[in-house]
C-alpha positions in Angstrom: 59.6 118.7 -37.3 57.3 121.1 -35.6 57.3 119.4 -32.3 61.1 119.6 -32.1 61.0 123.3 -32.9 58.4 123.9 -30.2 60.6 122.1 -27.7 63.6 124.2 -28.6 61.5 127.4 -28.3 60.3 126.4 -24.9 63.9 125.7 -23.8 65.1 129.1 -25.0 62.1 130.9 -23.5 63.0 129.3 -20.1 66.6 130.4 -20.5 65.4 133.9 -21.4 63.3 134.1 -18.2 65.9 132.6 -15.8 69.3 133.8 -17.0 70.7 137.2 -16.3 71.6 139.5 -19.2 75.3 138.7 -18.7 74.7 135.0 -18.8 72.6 135.3 -21.9 75.3 137.3 -23.5 77.9 134.7 -22.6 75.6 131.9 -23.9 75.0 133.7 -27.2 78.8 134.1 -27.6 79.3 130.4 -26.9 76.5 129.4 -29.3 78.0 131.6 -32.1 81.3 129.9 -31.8 80.0 126.3 -31.3 77.7 126.6 -34.4 80.1 128.4 -36.7 83.5 127.2 -35.7 85.4 125.1 -38.3 85.9 122.4 -35.8 84.7 121.3 -32.4 86.1 123.5 -29.7 87.3 122.6 -26.2 86.4 124.1 -22.8 89.7 126.0 -22.6 89.2 127.4 -26.1 85.7 128.7 -25.3 86.9 130.1 -22.0 89.4 132.2 -24.1 86.5 133.3 -26.3 84.6 134.5 -23.2 87.7 136.3 -21.9 87.8 138.3 -25.2 84.2 139.4 -24.5 84.5 140.3 -20.8 88.2 141.1 -20.5 88.3 139.2 -17.2 88.5 135.6 -16.2 85.3 134.1 -14.8 85.2 133.2 -11.2 83.2 130.1 -12.2 84.6 127.4 -14.4 82.9 127.2 -17.8 82.2 123.5 -17.3 80.1 124.4 -14.2 78.2 127.0 -16.1 77.4 124.7 -19.0 76.3 121.9 -16.6 74.2 124.1 -14.3 72.9 126.8 -16.6 73.3 125.9 -20.3 72.8 122.2 -20.3 69.5 122.4 -22.3 71.5 123.6 -25.3 75.2 122.6 -24.7 76.9 119.6 -23.4 80.5 118.5 -22.6 82.0 115.4 -24.2 83.9 114.4 -21.1 83.4 113.4 -17.5 84.8 115.1 -14.4 87.8 113.5 -12.7 86.5 110.9 -10.2 88.7 112.4 -7.4 89.1 116.1 -8.1 85.7 116.4 -9.8 87.4 118.8 -12.3 86.4 118.4 -16.0 89.5 118.3 -18.2 90.0 121.6 -20.0 90.5 119.7 -23.3 87.0 118.3 -23.2 85.0 119.3 -26.3 81.7 121.3 -26.1 78.9 120.5 -28.6 75.2 121.3 -29.0 72.8 118.9 -27.4 71.4 117.9 -30.8 71.6 118.7 -34.4 68.1 120.0 -34.3 69.3 122.9 -32.2 71.9 123.9 -34.7 69.3 123.7 -37.5 66.9 125.9 -35.4 69.6 128.5 -34.7 70.6 128.6 -38.4 67.1 128.8 -39.9 64.6 130.1 -37.3 66.6 133.1 -35.9 67.7 134.9 -39.0 68.8 138.4 -38.2 66.0 140.9 -39.0 63.4 138.2 -39.4 62.2 138.2 -35.8 62.1 140.2 -32.7 64.4 137.6 -31.0 67.1 138.0 -33.6 67.0 141.8 -33.4 67.2 141.8 -29.6 70.2 139.6 -29.1 72.3 141.0 -26.3 70.3 144.2 -26.2 69.4 145.4 -22.7 67.7 148.5 -21.2 65.4 149.8 -18.5 62.0 151.3 -19.1 59.1 152.4 -16.8 55.4 151.7 -16.9 54.4 155.2 -18.1 56.6 154.8 -21.2 55.1 151.3 -21.8 51.6 152.7 -21.6 52.4 155.5 -24.1 53.9 153.2 -26.6 51.2 150.6 -26.1 48.5 153.2 -26.7 50.1 154.2 -30.0 50.5 150.7 -31.2 46.9 149.8 -30.3 45.6 152.8 -32.2 47.2 151.6 -35.4 47.1 147.8 -35.0 44.0 145.6 -34.7 44.0 143.1 -31.8 45.1 140.1 -33.9 48.0 142.0 -35.4 49.0 143.3 -31.9 49.0 139.7 -30.6 50.8 138.3 -33.6 53.8 140.5 -33.0 54.0 139.6 -29.3 54.0 143.1 -28.0 52.7 142.1 -24.6 55.7 139.7 -24.0 58.1 142.4 -25.2 56.7 145.0 -22.8 56.9 142.5 -19.9 60.6 141.9 -20.6 61.1 145.7 -20.8 59.5 146.2 -17.4 61.8 143.5 -16.0 64.7 145.6 -17.1 66.1 143.1 -19.7 65.5 142.4 -23.3 68.5 140.2 -24.1 67.4 137.0 -25.9 69.1 133.7 -26.5 70.1 133.2 -30.1 72.7 133.6 -32.8 72.9 136.4 -35.3 73.8 134.2 -38.3 74.4 137.0 -40.7 77.3 138.5 -38.7 78.5 135.4 -36.9 81.6 134.8 -39.2 82.4 138.5 -39.0 82.4 138.4 -35.2 84.7 135.3 -35.2 87.0 137.1 -37.7 87.3 140.0 -35.3 88.0 137.7 -32.4 90.6 135.8 -34.4 92.3 139.0 -35.4 92.5 140.2 -31.9 93.9 136.8 -30.7 96.6 136.8 -33.4 97.6 140.4 -32.8 97.8 139.8 -29.0 99.3 136.4 -29.2 101.3 136.8 -26.0 98.2 137.1 -23.8 98.0 134.0 -21.7 94.2 134.3 -21.4 93.6 134.0 -25.1 96.6 131.6 -25.8 94.4 128.4 -25.9 92.6 129.8 -29.0 95.7 131.0 -30.9 96.1 127.8 -32.9 92.5 127.9 -34.0 92.7 131.6 -34.9 95.8 131.1 -37.0 94.4 128.0 -38.8 90.9 129.2 -39.4 91.0 133.0 -39.7 91.2 132.9 -43.5 88.2 130.5 -43.8 86.0 132.7 -41.6 87.1 135.8 -43.6 86.0 134.1 -46.8 82.6 133.1 -45.3 81.9 136.6 -44.0 79.5 138.3 -46.5 81.0 141.7 -47.4 77.6 143.1 -48.2 76.6 142.6 -44.6 79.6 144.3 -43.1 78.7 147.8 -41.8 81.1 150.7 -42.3 81.8 150.9 -38.6 82.8 147.2 -38.5 85.1 147.7 -41.5 86.8 150.6 -39.7 87.2 148.4 -36.6 88.8 145.6 -38.5 91.0 147.7 -40.7 93.7 148.6 -38.1 93.9 144.9 -37.0 94.4 143.7 -40.6 97.1 146.3 -41.2 98.8 145.2 -38.0 98.5 141.5 -39.1 100.2 142.0 -42.4 102.7 144.8 -41.4 
């Protein structure tokens, strides 16, 4: 209901305020895979996903990041070893509740909100530029419309030097997973992505079928083409 949606929005707003751009980007990647994967994924599989994004192994274990930073949205189905305190890499990662998945799938549709449009976008801006843009908007918008679009909050995030927002671009999620699966299959000898190879082989075709061709931009098709040729060569 409405109260649950409000609670989720508050959780995400807090994450937007407290996490760095890089952490938000990692969280969005994790959310995309957790929500759209064909099965529940493990810590080691999701660490392979993050490696594809950053091209380097994280200095902090993913289990620690989920526990300390992402626990309002994600949780681990497993307990740390009583002696070593290490969470088994095969432990599964899920959303905290089904309500969060429903919210991510329905409330943050790409193009329907500022949040969806600003996923993973970052950039710096100064106060003079903000004043100029604000003056133009106020000249064409009445106060209620200006407030409705949340321009004040947007400008504050811009001045802080970050605009990345927590969320999932549901329209391109399967396409993104297709691209990752292709890369994993084509570089199957890489030890960093090896934990996700079985998933990529088994589920690549399913994600490809789910990806809406009408939403695939020409630049994405050009990027996928060489990998597809390599796959079937």
